[in-house]
C-alpha positions as CSV (number, residue, x, y, z in Angstrom):
1,M,90.0,34.2,-13.3
2,N,88.0,34.4,-15.9
3,R,86.9,30.6,-16.0
4,H,86.1,30.9,-12.7
5,L,84.0,33.4,-13.7
6,R,82.1,31.5,-15.5
7,K,81.3,28.5,-13.0
8,A,79.6,30.4,-10.5
9,V,77.6,32.2,-12.6
10,L,76.1,28.3,-14.6
11,V,75.5,27.2,-10.9
12,A,73.6,30.7,-10.1
13,A,71.3,29.8,-13.3
14,A,70.8,25.7,-12.3
15,V,69.6,27.1,-9.1
16,T,67.4,29.8,-10.7
17,A,66.3,27.5,-13.0
18,G,65.3,24.6,-10.4
19,L,63.7,27.1,-8.3
20,V,61.4,27.8,-11.0
21,M,60.7,24.5,-11.7
22,T,59.8,23.3,-8.1
23,A,57.2,26.7,-8.5
24,C,55.6,25.2,-11.2
25,Q,55.4,21.4,-9.2
26,N,53.6,23.6,-6.5
27,G,51.3,25.0,-8.4
28,S,50.3,22.1,-10.4
29,D,50.1,19.9,-7.0
30,D,47.6,22.8,-5.4
31,A,45.5,22.7,-8.6
32,S,45.0,19.0,-8.6
33,S,44.4,19.3,-4.9
34,G,41.5,21.5,-5.9
35,E,40.2,19.5,-8.4
36,S,39.7,16.0,-5.8
37,G,37.7,19.0,-3.9
38,A,35.2,20.8,-4.9
39,G,35.8,20.6,-8.0
40,A,34.8,16.9,-8.1
41,A,32.3,17.5,-5.6
42,A,31.0,20.2,-8.5
43,V,32.0,16.9,-11.5
44,A,30.1,15.2,-9.5
45,D,27.1,16.7,-9.2
46,K,27.0,18.0,-13.3
47,A,27.5,13.8,-13.7
48,S,24.0,13.1,-12.0
49,G,22.1,16.2,-13.4
50,G,22.4,17.8,-10.8
51,K,19.1,16.8,-9.3
52,E,18.8,14.9,-6.5
53,S,17.5,11.2,-5.9
54,K,12.8,11.0,-5.3
55,E,13.6,9.5,-2.1
56,S,16.0,12.0,-0.3
57,K,13.7,15.1,-2.6
58,G,10.9,14.3,-0.6
59,S,12.4,13.2,3.1
60,K,14.0,16.6,3.0
61,E,10.9,19.0,1.7
62,S,8.5,16.3,4.4
63,E,10.7,17.7,6.5
64,K,10.7,21.1,6.3
65,S,6.4,20.9,5.6
66,G,6.1,19.0,8.5
67,G,4.3,16.0,6.8
68,V,0.1,15.2,7.4
69,S,-0.1,11.4,8.0
70,G,-3.9,9.9,7.0
71,S,-6.1,8.2,4.8
72,F,-7.8,9.8,1.9
73,K,-10.1,7.8,0.6
74,N,-11.9,8.8,-3.0
75,G,-10.2,11.7,-4.3
76,T,-8.8,13.8,-7.0
77,V,-4.8,13.9,-7.6
78,T,-3.7,16.4,-9.2
79,Y,-0.2,17.5,-9.7
80,L,2.1,20.4,-8.2
81,A,5.5,19.6,-9.7
82,P,8.4,16.9,-9.6
83,Y,7.6,14.8,-7.0
84,K,4.6,16.9,-5.6
85,Y,1.0,16.5,-5.6
86,I,-2.6,17.6,-4.2
87,V,-4.8,15.2,-3.5
88,S,-8.8,16.8,-2.9
89,V,-11.5,15.0,-0.7
90,Q,-15.6,16.3,-1.0
91,G,-15.4,18.4,2.6
92,K,-11.8,18.3,3.7
93,D,-8.5,21.1,2.8
94,D,-6.1,20.2,-0.3
95,Q,-3.7,18.4,1.3
96,Q,0.2,18.1,-0.7
97,F,1.6,15.4,-0.6
98,L,5.1,13.8,-2.3
99,V,6.4,10.4,-3.6
100,A,9.0,8.9,-3.2
101,E,11.0,5.6,-4.4
102,D,9.1,3.3,-1.9
103,T,5.9,5.0,-2.8
104,E,3.2,1.9,-4.1
105,V,0.9,3.0,-6.9
106,Y,-1.5,0.5,-8.4
107,G,-3.9,1.4,-11.2
108,V,-6.7,0.6,-12.8
109,G,-6.7,1.7,-16.9
110,T,-5.6,5.5,-16.8
111,I,-2.0,5.2,-14.0
112,C,-1.7,2.4,-15.5
113,G,-3.0,-1.4,-16.5
114,E,-6.1,-2.1,-17.7
115,A,-9.5,-0.8,-17.1
116,G,-12.1,-3.7,-16.1
117,A,-9.1,-6.0,-14.5
118,K,-10.2,-7.6,-11.6
119,V,-6.9,-7.1,-10.0
120,D,-5.1,-3.5,-9.3
121,A,-2.5,-2.9,-11.5
122,P,1.2,-2.2,-9.7
123,C,2.6,0.6,-11.9
124,T,5.7,3.1,-10.9
125,T,5.3,6.6,-9.9
126,D,7.1,7.8,-13.5
127,Q,3.6,6.6,-14.7
128,L,2.1,7.6,-12.0
129,E,2.9,11.2,-13.1
130,A,2.5,11.0,-16.4
131,A,-1.3,10.2,-16.1
132,V,-1.9,13.3,-13.3
133,K,0.1,15.7,-15.8
134,K,-2.5,15.0,-18.7
135,D,-5.9,14.8,-15.9
136,A,-6.7,14.2,-12.9
137,V,-7.0,10.6,-11.2
138,S,-9.3,10.0,-9.0
139,A,-7.8,7.9,-6.8
140,D,-7.4,7.2,-2.5
141,V,-4.1,8.2,-0.5
142,E,-2.4,6.8,2.5
143,M,0.3,9.2,3.5
144,T,3.1,9.3,6.2
145,N,4.7,13.0,7.4
146,G,3.2,13.8,3.7
147,V,5.1,11.3,1.8
148,A,2.4,8.9,-0.1
149,T,2.5,5.6,0.8
150,L,-0.1,4.4,-0.8
151,V,-1.9,5.8,-4.0
152,T,-4.6,4.2,-5.5
153,E,-6.7,4.9,-8.1
154,R,-10.6,3.9,-8.1
155,R,-12.4,2.3,-10.9
156,A,-14.2,4.4,-13.7
157,A,-17.6,5.3,-12.8
158,Q,-20.6,2.8,-13.7
159,Q,-24.2,3.8,-14.9
160,G,-25.6,7.1,-12.7
161,G,-22.6,8.5,-11.7
162,S,-21.1,6.5,-9.0
163,D,-18.6,3.7,-8.8
164,A,-19.0,-0.5,-8.6
165,R,-19.0,0.0,-4.1
166,D,-20.7,2.8,-4.1
167,T,-24.2,1.5,-6.3
168,V,-23.8,-2.1,-4.3
169,V,-23.6,0.2,-1.3
170,E,-27.1,2.0,-2.7
171,G,-29.1,-1.1,-2.4
172,V,-28.1,-2.2,1.6
173,D,-29.2,1.5,2.4
174,K,-32.8,-0.2,0.7
175,G,-32.8,-2.6,3.4
176,K,-31.4,-5.3,1.5
177,G,-28.1,-6.1,3.9
178,V,-28.5,-8.2,6.5
179,S,-27.8,-7.9,10.2
180,G,-25.2,-10.2,12.2
181,T,-21.5,-11.5,12.8
182,W,-20.3,-14.7,11.1
183,F,-16.4,-16.4,12.4
184,G,-15.2,-17.8,9.0
185,N,-12.7,-17.1,6.1
186,V,-12.5,-14.0,4.6
187,S,-12.6,-13.5,0.5
188,Y,-11.8,-10.7,-1.7
189,L,-14.6,-9.7,-4.4
190,A,-14.6,-6.5,-5.5
191,P,-13.3,-3.4,-4.3
192,G,-14.9,-3.2,-0.6
193,K,-16.6,-6.5,-1.0
194,Y,-15.8,-9.0,0.8
195,T,-17.7,-12.8,1.3
196,V,-17.6,-14.6,5.0
197,S,-17.8,-18.4,5.2
198,D,-18.7,-20.1,7.9
199,L,-17.3,-23.7,9.3
200,K,-20.6,-25.1,6.9
201,G,-19.4,-23.5,3.7
202,V,-22.0,-20.8,4.4
203,E,-21.0,-17.5,2.2
204,Q,-22.3,-14.7,3.0
205,Q,-21.2,-10.8,1.2
206,F,-20.4,-8.1,3.5
207,L,-19.3,-3.8,2.8
208,L,-17.3,-1.3,4.3
209,A,-17.9,1.5,4.6
210,E,-15.7,4.7,5.8
211,D,-15.6,4.3,9.5
212,T,-16.2,0.0,9.4
213,E,-13.4,-0.3,11.8
214,I,-10.4,-3.2,10.5
215,W,-7.9,-4.7,13.4
216,G,-5.1,-7.2,13.1
217,Y,-3.4,-9.7,14.8
218,G,-0.4,-10.9,12.5
219,D,-3.6,-11.8,9.6
220,I,-4.4,-8.3,8.1
221,C,-1.5,-6.3,9.7
222,G,0.2,-5.8,13.4
223,D,0.7,-9.4,15.0
224,S,-0.7,-10.8,18.2
225,N,1.4,-8.9,20.5
226,T,0.7,-5.8,19.7
227,D,-2.1,-3.6,21.1
228,E,-3.2,0.2,20.2
229,G,-5.7,2.2,22.5
230,G,-6.9,-1.2,24.0
231,Q,-7.9,-3.0,21.6
232,G,-5.6,-5.5,21.9
233,G,-4.9,-5.2,17.9
234,T,-3.5,-2.8,15.0
235,E,-5.5,-1.4,13.6
236,C,-5.2,-1.6,9.5
237,T,-6.4,-0.1,6.3
238,E,-8.7,-0.4,3.1
239,A,-5.8,-1.8,1.0
240,E,-3.7,-4.2,3.7
241,L,-7.4,-5.7,4.4
242,E,-7.9,-5.7,0.6
243,A,-4.3,-7.2,0.1
244,A,-5.0,-10.3,3.1
245,A,-8.7,-11.1,1.8
246,K,-7.1,-11.5,-1.5
247,K,-5.2,-14.3,-0.2
248,G,-8.1,-15.2,2.5
249,F,-7.6,-15.2,5.9
250,G,-10.0,-16.0,9.3
251,A,-11.5,-13.8,10.3
252,E,-15.1,-12.1,12.9
253,V,-16.4,-9.7,10.7
254,V,-19.9,-8.2,12.3
255,V,-22.4,-7.1,9.8
256,S,-25.2,-4.1,9.9
257,N,-27.8,-4.3,6.7
258,G,-24.5,-6.0,4.7
259,I,-22.4,-3.5,5.5
260,A,-19.3,-4.5,8.2
261,T,-18.9,-2.4,11.5
262,T,-15.4,-4.4,12.5
263,I,-13.4,-7.1,11.6
264,R,-11.2,-8.9,13.7
265,D,-8.3,-11.5,12.2
266,D,-8.8,-14.7,13.9
267,H,-6.1,-14.3,16.7
């Protein structure tokens, strides 16, 4: 009778131990499951420093603000916050903008590159931030939906307090410019300054103004199938014109007093 009693006690103890081990294993599995969910996300966030990429942050903030699109020439760019800046243009309201991973930045000595260089140097957005944190930078800004697509540093002022382009324009305003229509190859000379060479090899220099119309049919921008505003082409930016002219392209150039009023690439 005692042997049967002792055997029953041992069996009960074994069953109890088995239940305790099962409960512990279940608790461990629950903890593991929690780590792979919210816990894993926290670890991943911690590993990345809890920071969003410039592109995702720029996109989210742009969506919130509604975003502004347009060109801001002769502006002064100041730092506001990480990835966020303000461009101030005389006669216009200050405009905030963001930078993204694909924002193109070019410098001529302040953001990056060398002062006096004939060709603008490609910069990073980190170099832009470092430069603007030190002091405001004079630049042209192209933006779409509140995000900058292109930031181009303007060249240092020459004697008289105006840049090279403004100095030449002043001479043209005094009656030194020519007028007419030229068909030929357009080449880049300096910021805002170009030449057009006709079939006889005769070159004519011309300048750009804020109201110069630039239409592309595949060489400057756009393609031959576009038709924007009934113009039979795509309206291009000055930056696109400069990039195309550095390679050379054929165009019709209408000039008044040395300043181009209309440029249409050959199509």
